[in-house]
Gaussian input, Z-matrix of N, CA and C with variables (Angstrom, degrees):
# hf/3-21g

backbone

0 1
 N
 C     1     B1
 C     2     B2     1     A1
 N     3     B3     2     A2     1     D1
 C     4     B4     3     A3     2     D2
 C     5     B5     4     A4     3     D3
 N     6     B6     5     A5     4     D4
 C     7     B7     6     A6     5     D5
 C     8     B8     7     A7     6     D6
 N     9     B9     8     A8     7     D7
 C    10    B10     9     A9     8     D8
 C    11    B11    10    A10     9     D9
 N    12    B12    11    A11    10    D10
 C    13    B13    12    A12    11    D11
 C    14    B14    13    A13    12    D12
 N    15    B15    14    A14    13    D13
 C    16    B16    15    A15    14    D14
 C    17    B17    16    A16    15    D15
 N    18    B18    17    A17    16    D16
 C    19    B19    18    A18    17    D17
 C    20    B20    19    A19    18    D18
 N    21    B21    20    A20    19    D19
 C    22    B22    21    A21    20    D20
 C    23    B23    22    A22    21    D21
 N    24    B24    23    A23    22    D22
 C    25    B25    24    A24    23    D23
 C    26    B26    25    A25    24    D24
 N    27    B27    26    A26    25    D25
 C    28    B28    27    A27    26    D26
 C    29    B29    28    A28    27    D27
 N    30    B30    29    A29    28    D28
 C    31    B31    30    A30    29    D29
 C    32    B32    31    A31    30    D30
 N    33    B33    32    A32    31    D31
 C    34    B34    33    A33    32    D32
 C    35    B35    34    A34    33    D33
 N    36    B36    35    A35    34    D34
 C    37    B37    36    A36    35    D35
 C    38    B38    37    A37    36    D36
 N    39    B39    38    A38    37    D37
 C    40    B40    39    A39    38    D38
 C    41    B41    40    A40    39    D39
 N    42    B42    41    A41    40    D40
 C    43    B43    42    A42    41    D41
 C    44    B44    43    A43    42    D42
 N    45    B45    44    A44    43    D43
 C    46    B46    45    A45    44    D44
 C    47    B47    46    A46    45    D45
 N    48    B48    47    A47    46    D46
 C    49    B49    48    A48    47    D47
 C    50    B50    49    A49    48    D48
 N    51    B51    50    A50    49    D49
 C    52    B52    51    A51    50    D50
 C    53    B53    52    A52    51    D51
 N    54    B54    53    A53    52    D52
 C    55    B55    54    A54    53    D53
 C    56    B56    55    A55    54    D54
 N    57    B57    56    A56    55    D55
 C    58    B58    57    A57    56    D56
 C    59    B59    58    A58    57    D57
 N    60    B60    59    A59    58    D58
 C    61    B61    60    A60    59    D59
 C    62    B62    61    A61    60    D60
 N    63    B63    62    A62    61    D61
 C    64    B64    63    A63    62    D62
 C    65    B65    64    A64    63    D63
 N    66    B66    65    A65    64    D64
 C    67    B67    66    A66    65    D65
 C    68    B68    67    A67    66    D66
 N    69    B69    68    A68    67    D67
 C    70    B70    69    A69    68    D68
 C    71    B71    70    A70    69    D69
 N    72    B72    71    A71    70    D70
 C    73    B73    72    A72    71    D71
 C    74    B74    73    A73    72    D72
 N    75    B75    74    A74    73    D73
 C    76    B76    75    A75    74    D74
 C    77    B77    76    A76    75    D75
 N    78    B78    77    A77    76    D76
 C    79    B79    78    A78    77    D77
 C    80    B80    79    A79    78    D78
 N    81    B81    80    A80    79    D79
 C    82    B82    81    A81    80    D80
 C    83    B83    82    A82    81    D81
 N    84    B84    83    A83    82    D82
 C    85    B85    84    A84    83    D83
 C    86    B86    85    A85    84    D84
 N    87    B87    86    A86    85    D85
 C    88    B88    87    A87    86    D86
 C    89    B89    88    A88    87    D87
 N    90    B90    89    A89    88    D88
 C    91    B91    90    A90    89    D89
 C    92    B92    91    A91    90    D90
 N    93    B93    92    A92    91    D91
 C    94    B94    93    A93    92    D92
 C    95    B95    94    A94    93    D93
 N    96    B96    95    A95    94    D94
 C    97    B97    96    A96    95    D95
 C    98    B98    97    A97    96    D96
 N    99    B99    98    A98    97    D97
 C   100   B100    99    A99    98    D98
 C   101   B101   100   A100    99    D99
 N   102   B102   101   A101   100   D100
 C   103   B103   102   A102   101   D101
 C   104   B104   103   A103   102   D102
 N   105   B105   104   A104   103   D103
 C   106   B106   105   A105   104   D104
 C   107   B107   106   A106   105   D105
 N   108   B108   107   A107   106   D106
 C   109   B109   108   A108   107   D107
 C   110   B110   109   A109   108   D108
 N   111   B111   110   A110   109   D109
 C   112   B112   111   A111   110   D110
 C   113   B113   112   A112   111   D111
 N   114   B114   113   A113   112   D112
 C   115   B115   114   A114   113   D113
 C   116   B116   115   A115   114   D114
 N   117   B117   116   A116   115   D115
 C   118   B118   117   A117   116   D116
 C   119   B119   118   A118   117   D117
 N   120   B120   119   A119   118   D118
 C   121   B121   120   A120   119   D119
 C   122   B122   121   A121   120   D120
 N   123   B123   122   A122   121   D121
 C   124   B124   123   A123   122   D122
 C   125   B125   124   A124   123   D123
 N   126   B126   125   A125   124   D124
 C   127   B127   126   A126   125   D125
 C   128   B128   127   A127   126   D126
 N   129   B129   128   A128   127   D127
 C   130   B130   129   A129   128   D128
 C   131   B131   130   A130   129   D129
 N   132   B132   131   A131   130   D130
 C   133   B133   132   A132   131   D131
 C   134   B134   133   A133   132   D132
 N   135   B135   134   A134   133   D133
 C   136   B136   135   A135   134   D134
 C   137   B137   136   A136   135   D135
 N   138   B138   137   A137   136   D136
 C   139   B139   138   A138   137   D137
 C   140   B140   139   A139   138   D138
 N   141   B141   140   A140   139   D139
 C   142   B142   141   A141   140   D140
 C   143   B143   142   A142   141   D141
 N   144   B144   143   A143   142   D142
 C   145   B145   144   A144   143   D143
 C   146   B146   145   A145   144   D144
 N   147   B147   146   A146   145   D145
 C   148   B148   147   A147   146   D146
 C   149   B149   148   A148   147   D147
 N   150   B150   149   A149   148   D148
 C   151   B151   150   A150   149   D149
 C   152   B152   151   A151   150   D150
 N   153   B153   152   A152   151   D151
 C   154   B154   153   A153   152   D152
 C   155   B155   154   A154   153   D153
 N   156   B156   155   A155   154   D154
 C   157   B157   156   A156   155   D155
 C   158   B158   157   A157   156   D156
 N   159   B159   158   A158   157   D157
 C   160   B160   159   A159   158   D158
 C   161   B161   160   A160   159   D159
 N   162   B162   161   A161   160   D160
 C   163   B163   162   A162   161   D161
 C   164   B164   163   A163   162   D162
 N   165   B165   164   A164   163   D163
 C   166   B166   165   A165   164   D164
 C   167   B167   166   A166   165   D165
 N   168   B168   167   A167   166   D166
 C   169   B169   168   A168   167   D167
 C   170   B170   169   A169   168   D168
 N   171   B171   170   A170   169   D169
 C   172   B172   171   A171   170   D170
 C   173   B173   172   A172   171   D171
 N   174   B174   173   A173   172   D172
 C   175   B175   174   A174   173   D173
 C   176   B176   175   A175   174   D174
 N   177   B177   176   A176   175   D175
 C   178   B178   177   A177   176   D176
 C   179   B179   178   A178   177   D177
 N   180   B180   179   A179   178   D178
 C   181   B181   180   A180   179   D179
 C   182   B182   181   A181   180   D180
 N   183   B183   182   A182   181   D181
 C   184   B184   183   A183   182   D182
 C   185   B185   184   A184   183   D183
 N   186   B186   185   A185   184   D184
 C   187   B187   186   A186   185   D185
 C   188   B188   187   A187   186   D186
 N   189   B189   188   A188   187   D187
 C   190   B190   189   A189   188   D188
 C   191   B191   190   A190   189   D189
 N   192   B192   191   A191   190   D190
 C   193   B193   192   A192   191   D191
 C   194   B194   193   A193   192   D192
 N   195   B195   194   A194   193   D193
 C   196   B196   195   A195   194   D194
 C   197   B197   196   A196   195   D195
 N   198   B198   197   A197   196   D196
 C   199   B199   198   A198   197   D197
 C   200   B200   199   A199   198   D198
 N   201   B201   200   A200   199   D199
 C   202   B202   201   A201   200   D200
 C   203   B203   202   A202   201   D201
 N   204   B204   203   A203   202   D202
 C   205   B205   204   A204   203   D203
 C   206   B206   205   A205   204   D204
 N   207   B207   206   A206   205   D205
 C   208   B208   207   A207   206   D206
 C   209   B209   208   A208   207   D207
 N   210   B210   209   A209   208   D208
 C   211   B211   210   A210   209   D209
 C   212   B212   211   A211   210   D210
 N   213   B213   212   A212   211   D211
 C   214   B214   213   A213   212   D212
 C   215   B215   214   A214   213   D213

   B1=1.4414
   B2=1.5344
   B3=1.3109
   B4=1.4635
   B5=1.5191
   B6=1.3373
   B7=1.4597
   B8=1.5297
   B9=1.3390
   B10=1.4570
   B11=1.5317
   B12=1.3080
   B13=1.4576
   B14=1.5272
   B15=1.3343
   B16=1.4567
   B17=1.5266
   B18=1.3159
   B19=1.4500
   B20=1.5302
   B21=1.3016
   B22=1.4589
   B23=1.5224
   B24=1.3298
   B25=1.4569
   B26=1.5221
   B27=1.3117
   B28=1.4564
   B29=1.5227
   B30=1.3258
   B31=1.4555
   B32=1.5219
   B33=1.2989
   B34=1.4604
   B35=1.5196
   B36=1.3121
   B37=1.4581
   B38=1.5136
   B39=1.3442
   B40=1.4551
   B41=1.5303
   B42=1.3045
   B43=1.4601
   B44=1.5262
   B45=1.3397
   B46=1.4618
   B47=1.5333
   B48=1.2941
   B49=1.4565
   B50=1.5203
   B51=1.3015
   B52=1.4553
   B53=1.5208
   B54=1.3227
   B55=1.4631
   B56=1.5225
   B57=1.3327
   B58=1.4648
   B59=1.5281
   B60=1.3261
   B61=1.4653
   B62=1.5279
   B63=1.3228
   B64=1.4683
   B65=1.5158
   B66=1.3327
   B67=1.4618
   B68=1.5279
   B69=1.3244
   B70=1.4635
   B71=1.5236
   B72=1.3286
   B73=1.4714
   B74=1.5232
   B75=1.3169
   B76=1.4667
   B77=1.5239
   B78=1.3297
   B79=1.4592
   B80=1.5238
   B81=1.3243
   B82=1.4606
   B83=1.5253
   B84=1.3269
   B85=1.4619
   B86=1.5225
   B87=1.3292
   B88=1.4633
   B89=1.5273
   B90=1.3197
   B91=1.4684
   B92=1.5255
   B93=1.3148
   B94=1.4639
   B95=1.5362
   B96=1.3363
   B97=1.4725
   B98=1.5299
   B99=1.3192
   B100=1.4625
   B101=1.5267
   B102=1.3143
   B103=1.4678
   B104=1.5225
   B105=1.3247
   B106=1.4635
   B107=1.5215
   B108=1.3215
   B109=1.4659
   B110=1.5281
   B111=1.3234
   B112=1.4640
   B113=1.5243
   B114=1.3276
   B115=1.4628
   B116=1.5240
   B117=1.3452
   B118=1.4666
   B119=1.5205
   B120=1.3203
   B121=1.4680
   B122=1.5230
   B123=1.3145
   B124=1.4682
   B125=1.5264
   B126=1.3256
   B127=1.4635
   B128=1.5259
   B129=1.3261
   B130=1.4636
   B131=1.5231
   B132=1.3340
   B133=1.4734
   B134=1.5201
   B135=1.3300
   B136=1.4626
   B137=1.5285
   B138=1.3110
   B139=1.4546
   B140=1.5128
   B141=1.3275
   B142=1.4614
   B143=1.5223
   B144=1.3099
   B145=1.4593
   B146=1.5279
   B147=1.3295
   B148=1.4612
   B149=1.5251
   B150=1.3272
   B151=1.4605
   B152=1.5266
   B153=1.3402
   B154=1.4570
   B155=1.5230
   B156=1.3020
   B157=1.4537
   B158=1.5197
   B159=1.3245
   B160=1.4637
   B161=1.5298
   B162=1.3164
   B163=1.4743
   B164=1.5287
   B165=1.3184
   B166=1.4587
   B167=1.5307
   B168=1.3200
   B169=1.4677
   B170=1.5308
   B171=1.3378
   B172=1.4653
   B173=1.5266
   B174=1.3284
   B175=1.4688
   B176=1.5296
   B177=1.3188
   B178=1.4645
   B179=1.5165
   B180=1.3231
   B181=1.4630
   B182=1.5274
   B183=1.3200
   B184=1.4651
   B185=1.5232
   B186=1.3323
   B187=1.4697
   B188=1.5209
   B189=1.3264
   B190=1.4617
   B191=1.5266
   B192=1.3330
   B193=1.4620
   B194=1.5248
   B195=1.3298
   B196=1.4649
   B197=1.5320
   B198=1.3338
   B199=1.4738
   B200=1.5248
   B201=1.3310
   B202=1.4675
   B203=1.5246
   B204=1.3151
   B205=1.4544
   B206=1.5301
   B207=1.3217
   B208=1.4622
   B209=1.5233
   B210=1.3168
   B211=1.4622
   B212=1.5124
   B213=1.3065
   B214=1.4703
   B215=1.4973
   A1=108.32
   A2=116.31
   A3=121.59
   A4=110.67
   A5=115.57
   A6=121.21
   A7=108.54
   A8=116.06
   A9=120.98
   A10=113.04
   A11=118.12
   A12=120.18
   A13=112.96
   A14=117.57
   A15=119.41
   A16=112.45
   A17=118.21
   A18=122.22
   A19=110.45
   A20=116.59
   A21=122.27
   A22=110.03
   A23=116.99
   A24=120.26
   A25=109.31
   A26=115.29
   A27=120.99
   A28=108.23
   A29=116.10
   A30=120.21
   A31=109.38
   A32=115.46
   A33=120.04
   A34=109.73
   A35=115.38
   A36=120.96
   A37=108.88
   A38=116.02
   A39=120.39
   A40=109.33
   A41=117.37
   A42=118.73
   A43=109.77
   A44=117.55
   A45=119.50
   A46=111.44
   A47=114.84
   A48=119.51
   A49=109.74
   A50=116.04
   A51=122.08
   A52=111.12
   A53=116.97
   A54=120.44
   A55=111.22
   A56=116.61
   A57=121.18
   A58=110.21
   A59=117.26
   A60=120.81
   A61=111.81
   A62=117.47
   A63=120.34
   A64=110.22
   A65=116.96
   A66=120.14
   A67=111.00
   A68=116.57
   A69=120.79
   A70=110.47
   A71=117.07
   A72=121.25
   A73=111.35
   A74=117.06
   A75=120.56
   A76=110.73
   A77=116.58
   A78=120.47
   A79=110.64
   A80=116.94
   A81=120.84
   A82=110.61
   A83=116.77
   A84=120.61
   A85=111.81
   A86=117.30
   A87=120.66
   A88=111.80
   A89=117.39
   A90=120.08
   A91=113.03
   A92=117.54
   A93=121.03
   A94=113.99
   A95=120.46
   A96=118.76
   A97=113.10
   A98=117.10
   A99=119.84
   A100=111.13
   A101=116.89
   A102=120.27
   A103=110.89
   A104=116.78
   A105=120.86
   A106=110.50
   A107=116.39
   A108=120.55
   A109=111.47
   A110=117.79
   A111=119.61
   A112=111.64
   A113=117.22
   A114=120.78
   A115=110.50
   A116=115.99
   A117=119.90
   A118=110.87
   A119=117.51
   A120=120.13
   A121=111.48
   A122=117.15
   A123=120.69
   A124=110.61
   A125=116.77
   A126=120.48
   A127=110.88
   A128=117.57
   A129=121.02
   A130=110.48
   A131=116.18
   A132=119.98
   A133=112.42
   A134=115.91
   A135=118.79
   A136=111.99
   A137=117.38
   A138=120.77
   A139=113.06
   A140=116.40
   A141=120.77
   A142=109.61
   A143=116.65
   A144=121.69
   A145=111.21
   A146=117.83
   A147=120.62
   A148=113.19
   A149=118.59
   A150=120.47
   A151=110.05
   A152=115.38
   A153=119.58
   A154=109.07
   A155=117.01
   A156=121.66
   A157=111.46
   A158=116.70
   A159=119.83
   A160=113.26
   A161=117.36
   A162=119.79
   A163=109.64
   A164=116.51
   A165=120.52
   A166=111.02
   A167=116.91
   A168=120.46
   A169=110.65
   A170=116.65
   A171=120.49
   A172=110.84
   A173=116.65
   A174=121.00
   A175=110.30
   A176=115.91
   A177=120.22
   A178=112.31
   A179=116.58
   A180=119.66
   A181=111.22
   A182=116.93
   A183=120.17
   A184=111.21
   A185=116.57
   A186=119.16
   A187=112.35
   A188=117.73
   A189=121.26
   A190=110.52
   A191=116.96
   A192=121.90
   A193=112.48
   A194=118.18
   A195=121.50
   A196=113.09
   A197=120.58
   A198=118.20
   A199=113.10
   A200=117.41
   A201=119.83
   A202=110.99
   A203=117.03
   A204=121.57
   A205=110.16
   A206=116.71
   A207=120.22
   A208=113.50
   A209=118.52
   A210=119.68
   A211=112.09
   A212=117.43
   A213=120.49
   A214=112.19
   D1=136.87
   D2=-176.78
   D3=-87.13
   D4=139.31
   D5=178.76
   D6=-98.10
   D7=106.07
   D8=-179.43
   D9=-87.25
   D10=-9.36
   D11=-176.21
   D12=-71.86
   D13=-25.19
   D14=-177.62
   D15=-82.92
   D16=-13.46
   D17=-177.89
   D18=-107.99
   D19=39.38
   D20=-176.48
   D21=-89.10
   D22=127.09
   D23=177.63
   D24=-86.73
   D25=141.86
   D26=-179.16
   D27=-102.62
   D28=126.35
   D29=178.41
   D30=-74.18
   D31=133.23
   D32=179.95
   D33=-95.00
   D34=143.54
   D35=178.90
   D36=-88.90
   D37=122.10
   D38=179.60
   D39=-84.98
   D40=144.33
   D41=174.62
   D42=-68.29
   D43=149.71
   D44=-178.43
   D45=-62.40
   D46=141.33
   D47=-179.60
   D48=-81.21
   D49=160.73
   D50=-178.67
   D51=-61.26
   D52=-42.59
   D53=-179.57
   D54=-61.16
   D55=-41.68
   D56=178.35
   D57=-61.78
   D58=-43.78
   D59=-178.91
   D60=-66.93
   D61=-34.70
   D62=177.45
   D63=-66.39
   D64=-46.95
   D65=177.19
   D66=-61.64
   D67=-41.13
   D68=179.17
   D69=-59.83
   D70=-44.74
   D71=-179.63
   D72=-63.89
   D73=-42.03
   D74=179.31
   D75=-63.69
   D76=-45.68
   D77=-179.43
   D78=-67.34
   D79=-39.07
   D80=177.65
   D81=-59.67
   D82=-47.69
   D83=-179.90
   D84=-66.49
   D85=-31.62
   D86=178.67
   D87=-72.57
   D88=-34.37
   D89=-177.92
   D90=-87.06
   D91=-12.53
   D92=-176.87
   D93=-61.47
   D94=-45.09
   D95=179.75
   D96=-62.30
   D97=-44.10
   D98=179.53
   D99=-67.55
   D100=-37.44
   D101=177.09
   D102=-63.99
   D103=-37.99
   D104=177.82
   D105=-65.96
   D106=-42.60
   D107=178.87
   D108=-63.39
   D109=-47.52
   D110=-179.30
   D111=-66.53
   D112=-35.05
   D113=177.05
   D114=-65.02
   D115=-43.68
   D116=-179.67
   D117=-64.95
   D118=-42.74
   D119=178.93
   D120=-64.63
   D121=-40.41
   D122=178.00
   D123=-66.34
   D124=-37.29
   D125=179.25
   D126=-68.47
   D127=-38.19
   D128=178.32
   D129=-66.73
   D130=-43.18
   D131=-179.66
   D132=-64.72
   D133=-44.57
   D134=-175.78
   D135=-87.73
   D136=-19.06
   D137=-178.03
   D138=73.60
   D139=18.24
   D140=-177.15
   D141=-137.51
   D142=143.26
   D143=177.66
   D144=-104.05
   D145=23.73
   D146=-176.36
   D147=-85.05
   D148=-9.79
   D149=177.68
   D150=-68.55
   D151=175.05
   D152=176.82
   D153=-58.53
   D154=138.80
   D155=179.10
   D156=-75.62
   D157=172.71
   D158=-177.10
   D159=-65.92
   D160=-32.21
   D161=179.41
   D162=-67.13
   D163=-44.26
   D164=-179.45
   D165=-66.68
   D166=-36.94
   D167=177.38
   D168=-64.76
   D169=-46.92
   D170=-179.49
   D171=-65.42
   D172=-39.15
   D173=177.80
   D174=-61.88
   D175=-42.51
   D176=178.80
   D177=-63.14
   D178=-42.74
   D179=178.45
   D180=-65.32
   D181=-42.31
   D182=179.30
   D183=-65.47
   D184=-35.43
   D185=179.41
   D186=-73.94
   D187=-15.23
   D188=174.75
   D189=-89.58
   D190=-43.50
   D191=-173.32
   D192=-74.80
   D193=-43.79
   D194=-174.58
   D195=-60.30
   D196=-46.46
   D197=177.34
   D198=-63.65
   D199=-27.62
   D200=176.52
   D201=-63.38
   D202=-36.31
   D203=179.12
   D204=-67.12
   D205=-41.51
   D206=-176.15
   D207=-83.33
   D208=-12.23
   D209=-179.91
   D210=-83.57
   D211=-16.37
   D212=-178.67
   D213=-80.23

């Protein structure tokens, strides 16, 4: 019986390219105002500022949208 576990290739993580980082920055800056608005409205409704802040919300949206652009 052949042992395939010893011949396993390891995928290497490439550093982000400049083009990806530029698109990420543009999308981050574009989503920041709306993220701030939704964060403020959620904070007013709940009376608490413990939810994710606007920077984290915008970062999350940019990290979802940017790879979608590069996967096509």
